[in-house]
VOPARO-76801 format. One record per residue (C-alpha): residue in three letters; y, z, x. Coordinates in pm, whole numbers, plus 50000, padded with zeros to 5 digits. Each point is the difference from the previous one (the first is absolute). Layout:
VOPARO-76801
AlaYZX;...
END
This chain:
VOPARO-76801
Met254524123813679;Ser498375008850332;Ser496495014449997;Tyr500945020050312;Ile501335028249780;Asp496585005549844;Gln498335005050337;Lys500305036050120;Asn499044992250358;Gly500384970550232;Val502284979950226;Phe502404976049828;Pro502394972750121;Ser503695006949963;Val503454990750131;Cys502905021150124;Ser502815001649746;Leu502765011950234;Asp503194980450066;Cys498804988850342;Pro499544964650131;Asp496435006150119;Gln498515005949653;Cys496665011250140;Gly496604993249854;Leu498335033549929;Leu496645015649926;Val500115030349771;Thr497185025449996;Lys499455018449672;Lys497875030949951;Asp499445017049664;Gly502734978349849;Lys502685009050258;Ile501354981050299;Val498945018550314;Lys500764974550273;Ile502114969050053;Glu499394977650298;Gly500794964650103;Asp497884970549897;Pro498624986050327;Asn499424966249836;His503644994349909;Pro501084970350219;Val503355015250104;Thr499835037849969;Gln496385001650121;Gly499265036149912;Asn503015016150168;Ile502275021049778;Cys502885024050052;Asn500045038049970;Lys501944997349678;Val497104983449820;Arg497225017550189;Asn501365032449857;Met500614985549655;Pro497265020849826;Ala502065031150076;Arg502894984149810;Leu497864988249709;Tyr498665035049937;Asp503045019650115;Glu500365031649788;Asn503574989449919;Arg499064966249857;Leu501204995949641;Gln497285000549734;Tyr501894999349667;Pro503454992349855;Leu502785025450048;Lys503235008649822;Arg502925016250181;Ile500835035749897;Gly502385009450283;Ala503114985250156;Lys499864965050146;Gly498745001850357;Glu498545034849949;Gly496454987249950;Lys499095020849692;Phe497774981749752;Thr497475006449728;Arg496944979749905;Ile500164976649702;Ser497694973849850;Trp500244962650059;Asp500844995349633;Glu502965023650030;Ala501124983750325;Ile499964964749858;Glu501675011549677;Thr502735018350193;Ile500714970450227;Thr500114973649729;Ser502045021149757;Gln502545007050275;Trp500164962950082;Lys500354989249638;Glu502875024449960;Arg501764987650313;Met499424963549915;Glu501525004749656;Lys503055017650140;Asp500514984150343;Gly497824968950002;Pro496834992450199;Glu501934995550327;Ser500615037650001;Ile496365002450117;Leu499054991250359;Pro496594997350167;Tyr499895010650365;Ser496934990950205;Phe498794985250323;Tyr496674994350172;Gly498565034650044;Asn496854982249889;Met499854963450108;Gly497674989649719;Asn501644971249818;Leu499125012949654;Thr501255034650094;Ala503254988750160;Glu501064970049793;Gly497724995249702;Met500055017449664;Asp503095019650106;Arg502094968550045;Arg498784986549666;Phe500925032549829;Phe503525003150139;Asn500654962949940;Arg499025004549636;Leu501995032449975;Gly503104981950129;Ser500805027950247;Ser502214996250302;Gln498124981850274;Leu499405014450347;Asp500624979350312;Arg497185012450226;Thr501674994450336;Ile499445032050197;Cys497564985950254;Ser499864964250125;Thr502314978349792;Ala502744995950261;Gly497604987950265;Gly498024979449754;Lys503144981649896;Gly501004994150361;Tyr496554986650087;Arg500014976349702;Tyr503354985450106;Thr498334989550326;Met496394993549895;Gly500134994349624;Ala497365025249890;Ala498125031350105;Leu497554980150209;Gly499235006950363;Thr497275002250259;Asp496475009349898;Pro499595034350163;Glu496374992050082;Asp501294972650232;Thr502105024150205;Ile497015008650219;His500884966650165;Ser503605010050073;Lys501055004250363;Leu503305017449927;Ile500405023949707;Ile503365015349907;Phe500095029049755;Trp503634998949894;Gly501255029949803;Ile496595011649879;Asn498035031450081;Ala496794980849945;Val497705027450131;Ser501035020249695;Thr500804972449749;Asn497914969050089;Met497115013650208;His497784969349971;Gln502684977850149;Val499885024150292;Ala496204996350013;Leu500384962250007;Ala502655003150271;Gln497625021450203;Lys497384972449979;Ala502634974950112;Arg500975023250285;Lys496405000050123;Asn500344962150013;Gly503125002650214;Ala502805004249745;Lys503125020250077;Ile501395023249734;Ile503725007149964;Val501525024949757;Ile503694998649908;Asp501175030349804;Val502585027649973;His497425027650053;Lys497165001650251;Asn497385009649743;Gln496234995650025;Thr500334962249997;Gly502595001450275;Arg497585020250211;Phe497274974449927;Ala502074971450143;Asp499834984150344;Trp503784999349984;Phe502195020649766;Ile503584987949949;Pro502315025949840;Ile502854985549798;Leu503025013649814;Pro499515000149621;Gly501244969949808;Thr500434977550304;Asp496654981949997;Ser501444966849885;Ala502315000250303;Leu497005003950230;Ala498214971049831;Leu503114978350036;Gly500225009650367;Met496414988450041;Met500914967049833;His502954996150239;Ile497665002350299;Leu497264978349844;Phe502464971649944;Ala501835005050332;Glu496804999650203;Asn498384971849800;Lys497175021749876;Val500084985549648;Asn497534975649846;Asp502244970149928;Ser497374979649818;Phe499245028749759;Leu503695005949940;Lys500564963249919;Asp496984996649772;Tyr499935033149814;Thr503485015849999;Val503534992949888;Gly503085012150185;Tyr498635004750350;Glu502944982250163;Gln502485021849811;Leu497975030550100;Arg500054989250365;Glu503805000249998;His500245031249785;Val498005022550235;Leu502194992350300;Gln502145029849895;Tyr497005023650025;Asp499765001350379;Pro497865027950148;Glu502965021050109;Thr501524999849652;Val496655007049837;Ser499305028650238;Ser503305016549908;Ile499024998149632;Thr496315009650016;Gly499755024350291;Val497284977850151;Pro500654993350371;Val500954964350095;Glu496964995950223;Asp497725010749715;Ile501544974249767;Tyr499254972950256;Lys496485013050055;Leu499265001649627;Ala501344965149929;Arg498134984850293;Met496745016449899;Tyr500474986849648;Gly500834965450131;Asp497184998250253;Ile497045016649826;Ser498134983549715;Pro498735006449742;Ser502585026849925;Phe500075020449681;Ile502705022449850;Arg499135027349751;Ile503305004749820;Gly500325035849882;Asn501515016449694;Gly502285022950197;Pro502944978250105;Gln500274984249654;His501085034349871;His503434994650150;Asp503204985749855;Asn499124967850188;Gly496245001849932;Gly499654966349830;Met501764982350284;Phe497785018250251;Val496844985149850;Arg501684966449945;Thr500854999650373;Ile496675012150139;Ser498114975249785;Cys501754971350180;Leu498515009150339;Pro496474985549958;Ala501504966149914;Leu501894997950327;Thr496835000750208;Gly497764982049750;Gln497735029749940;Trp499114989849645;Leu497774972150133;Leu497865024250202;Lys497125021649878;Gly501265035650041;Gly503634989050020;Gly502835005849755;Ala501025031449813;Ile499245022449705;Lys502665016449790;Gly497784999449692;Asn497224977749875;Ser500185007549629;Gly500634963549913;Tyr496384991050072;Leu498685024049734;Ala502754996549741;His498575003849649;His501674987449683;Ala502665026649952;Gly501104986249665;Arg496545002849850;Leu499695035550125;Gln503485013149918;Arg500864979149689;Pro503764996250050;Asn500094980449674;Leu499785033649820;Leu503555008150115;Lys502154985249727;Asn503435008050145;Lys500174978950315;Lys503275017050095;Thr498425034650017;Arg501625019650281;Val498185003850332;Ile500395031450211;Asn499244999650373;Met497625028750077;Asn501855007950323;Val503005012349801;Ile498055020549747;Gly502075030850080;Glu503274982249931;Ala498524983649690;Leu498895033349855;Leu503445014850055;Ser502314971649906;Ala498234970249836;Asp501934987149698;Pro498485001549747;Pro498145030450135;Ile496285002250069;Lys498615024649746;Ser496294998950089;Leu497854993350306;Phe496294992150021;Ile498925005050362;Tyr496604989350135;Ser498494990350335;Ser503115013350174;Asn501725032450095;Pro503764993350005;Ala500975036550050;Val498574995950351;Val499834962850084;Ala503264985949860;Pro503084997350223;Asn502875024749962;Val497515022949832;Glu502405028649925;Lys501804976549762;Val496624990449849;Arg499125036549939;Lys503355006649841;Gly499314971349763;Leu496465011849923;Ala501375034549914;Arg502144986849712;Asp499255019649684;Asp500454969249780;Leu497514978950200;Phe496504998449849;Thr497584994250289;Val496294992250001;Val497944999750322;His496484985850028;Asp498405011750326;Leu496985016550160;Phe502025030350109;Leu502985020849900;Thr502254982850251;Glu503575009850062;Thr501004972849756;Ala497555013249739;Arg501665034350021;Phe503064984149835;Ala497964984249717;Asp499915009649633;Ile496474986049963;Val497474996050283;Leu496934977949952;Pro496915002250224;Ala499134967350176;Thr496644987150109;Ser499344991350362;Ser499134964450094;Tyr496325009950023;Glu500055006449624;Asn501494966149900;Met499194963149980;Asp502584979950197;Phe500464971450246;Tyr501765001250334;Ala501734974350220;Ser500865008750359;Tyr503444990250124;Trp498624996550354;His496444986750002;His498704972649770;Tyr497375017949789;Met500245007549629;Gln497945030849905;Ile498885017649685;Gln499645036549907;Gln497485010049739;Pro500165035949876;Ile497645022350196;Val500565034049841;Lys501155011749660;Pro503705008249952;Tyr500915033950143;Gly500535024649716;Glu502024982849728;Ser501734975650239;Lys500644964449890;Ser500824967650178;Asn503354982349975;Val498374972949792;Glu498625025149753;Val503235019949973;Phe502064969249919;Arg497424988649746;Leu500385033849828;Leu503804998050010;Ala499964964349866;Asn497795010449710;Ala502205030149921;Met503114978150007;Gly498374975749756;Phe499714971150245;Asp497204978949855;Glu500124969850235;Pro496634989750146;Asp501515005150349;Phe499365037449957;Lys496384996049887;Glu498654982450309;Thr497375017150209;Glu500415004750375;Glu497444972450061;Glu501954976049778;Met503265008450176;Ile498484993850343;Ala498384967249901;Asp503244987249849;Ala502155010350298;Leu497684982350245;Asn500344967649805;Asn502944987150204;Pro499884962250052;Cys503325001550185;Asn498305018050289;Pro497314977950156;Tyr499095027850244;Leu498395019049708;Glu497364973549947;Gly496655017249950;Ile501495034549945;Thr499065010549647;Leu498975031749824;Asp496374989150021;Ser500144992050372;Leu501645033650073;Leu497425019049795;Glu497284981750189;Lys501395002450354;Gln502555029249990;Tyr502464980150215;Val500764962850024;Lys502224982650255;Ala502804976649901;Lys499574963050082;Val502465001850288;Thr501004968950191;Pro502374997750299;Leu503694997849911;Phe500434970650240;Pro499744971449977;Gly501175004649645;Lys502965005149772;Leu501615034049950;Lys501595012949680;Thr503514998450149;Pro502474974649855;Ser499374977250299;Gly496265006250016;Lys500535011150361;Ile500845031950189;Glu503695004649930;Leu501745011750315;Tyr503174988549824;Ser499885008849631;Lys502284981849759;Lys498605022449728;Met501335030750183;Glu503314983050060;Lys500324991949630;Val499655036649897;Gly502395012950267;Tyr497755009550293;Pro500384986150353;Pro497744969450004;Leu498765007850351;Pro498375032350122;Thr502835024050079;Tyr500415035550125;Ile502015019949745;Pro500825036350096;Leu499045028749771;Glu502515012549748;Asp502125030650068;Asp498095031249893;Gly502625025750084;Asp501155018250309;Tyr496655013650115;Pro498774993350355;Leu496234996149955;Gln498094972049831;Phe497265014349778;Ile496574983649958;Pro497645016349742;Ala496794981950101;Pro496465004149857;Asn497485024150146;His496284996950067;Asn498385020549723;Phe502234993549697;Leu500934967849826;Asn503585005049883;Ser499595032349801;Thr496334993749911;Phe497915027750163;Ala503155020450074;Ile498955023349719;Asn496405004450125;Ser499225028850237;Lys497354980850198;His502444972550095;Gln502845024650060;Thr497755017950250;Leu499264967350178;Glu503704991650027;Lys501045036450079;Glu503754999849926;Pro503024977149979;Lys501864994350327;Leu503214984350121;Phe499624979150317;Met503095001550220;Asn500984986250339;Ala500325025950278;Glu503574989650074;Asp501105005649640;Ala498135033149988;Leu501655012350320;Asn503454991449865;Arg499305021749694;Gly498275028850172;Val496734991349827;Glu496625006050161;Asp496554987349913;Gly498535019849710;Asp503355012349865;Arg500764998349630;Val503024978749928;Lys502194990549706;Val500314962649947;Trp502824989949768;Asn502474974649869;Asp502144996349688;Arg496924993949782;Gly497985030950086;Glu498235019850269;Cys496575008450137;Val498595027550219;Leu497374987550244;Lys498255009250323;Val501204978350286;Ser497864981250252;Val502124992250308;Gly499054971850236;Glu500454963250076;Thr498254985149695;Val503334988549854;Leu503124986550168;Pro503165021150028;Gly501904998949675;Val496854997649788;Val497935026449819;Ala496814993649806;Thr497645018049765;Gln496524991249878;Gly498755003949643;Leu501305009849658;Trp499165036549940;Glu500165016949661;Asp502255030649989;Pro499045022249703;Glu500945031750188;Gly503524988550086;Lys499484997250376;Arg502574972050015;Gln497624974150148;Leu500764970649769;Val501084973650249;Asn501174976849724;Ser502795024849936;Leu501604982250296;Thr499284963349924;Pro502544975849849;Asp499454982749667;Arg501964969250104;Ile498334966849925;Ala498834977950287;Asp501304965150068;Met497184982149818;Gly497635005549710;Gly501575032549882;Gly498125018550273;Ala500345035750120;Thr502005011950303;Phe498105032050089;Phe500464994050375;Ser503764993350004;Gly501165035849958;Arg501785022050255;Val499785037750052;Glu501025029150220;Val497655026850134;Lys500665036750073;Lys497765027650127;Ile499315028049752;Asn500515033650171;
END
């Protein structure tokens, strides 16, 4: 265990645990045994000492007066938030006795874990917990709420989550931020783009909302939600028509380029303009810039993949660099995600062999509300950790109705009494990442990092690893899998011969150096992990499972007779609902707003600063409106997921659909429709 804990004062290396691509290297200052300051590590090769406000103000969160210090038992109604303190022994005994009773009566699949990556540590997010629930035989959770649709689409084209090294993008001459508010969600890619700009690069942002990244751009292109693939296909139409493609690259490294050439004839600029809202002349300008300027780099964002057609969006965008041969150029190509470079051995970490029933049911986390209300056989118990579904899940009113079931035994392990925790029967206090041993792999840059515990656990809080060890012991699970130390788990997970990029990354090297870069080599010349070994512009694999084999624009599904498309985007000072409960970060963000086009506001008698009701068949919100030109007519947008303990009706996921996206079981947060009315 780390010796940092024993030192009352000093500055210690650390890593940001948040679900953010940048995964910053940190320096943590401790005084009298408490963390008093967190700043960036200037020696980190990518993040170079720059950090966001969220983390700079992290000490306020760590020592927030509302942080949980000991286990709690509910004594009021579900959702009321009335609890009393209990011991860990009582908590573990209560949980395991309830589970044993339910397992005897309803079977182990009546129990469901629900978690995501509130803490990106691999042990925390997918270590002892996965082992425990595999051994328990519980229902399995399909963790698809974030990037699975786009990840699947990218793999159809490129074979794996492998893209451009972000450090190389300082050499790019054209950078396109497509569907990503990178200033708020990938700030170091913005810093690298700024360096490229000083070397003559042009920066284009394509998005549905002119947010901070849109204002940062040399050219902002507003687009109607869910139509991005049409714009990319229109670009391809022009690139082929004007002979701006790299024929030698297409012949050597792709399959299906001749079929694609014919296919995109139907996506002429006039047709594409009518779909996307992007003027014809801008489509020509964009395509010509992309065809003429090299190296060009596309940062593919998370936003558009949260549509019904999100997988196809990423599948389509990821074809563009091949057309102009960008993958051969330093600073050229694209990034959707780079997690493939740092992939550990998931089997050794999660131990799927402990799950005896290979036909155990799997529940998609995006339909947790529906599952709680109508799964057959019913879910009788939930264990929720590293997530806050009463705020972050789609169609959240249905989720809350499910959480309020009297016959549902719910346990929540968290740092705070979140809105989800208010529905729990037992609440367990969780450690912060600064109190745990864990290892971290960025899904953007190429550095693996380690966290050694810096301070003692807050109050009686315990890590995920420790909690599941206790539960395993109480359930009588005596397999050695539950006896391993954190160091043993990390060392074993990093032993992954199937991933040559991990060469040299071991527990010892991380303890010595804090961060180690993957052994990255250029993708080309080389063989991809697609069936053909090449970039698949035409995918027989997609065709076999029923998708169009070529990139295709597919309109969004019908979401009811509401006139406005609704985009619940992230804000600058929260990360999903993390920090939404902390007063410091609430003050920085001020209040939730609805961004609305002036034309739509005028038609509804709405003025800037008015409070409005936003509604559809799923629910409603009351928000302050910001009127302007930051969104196109027919579109409204919000930023951030705010908690709502006082019933102010500001839960934007009350409005979002829980339909499943076209690929990977992904979420469709951005494919909802609403109406807006001024509140008199």
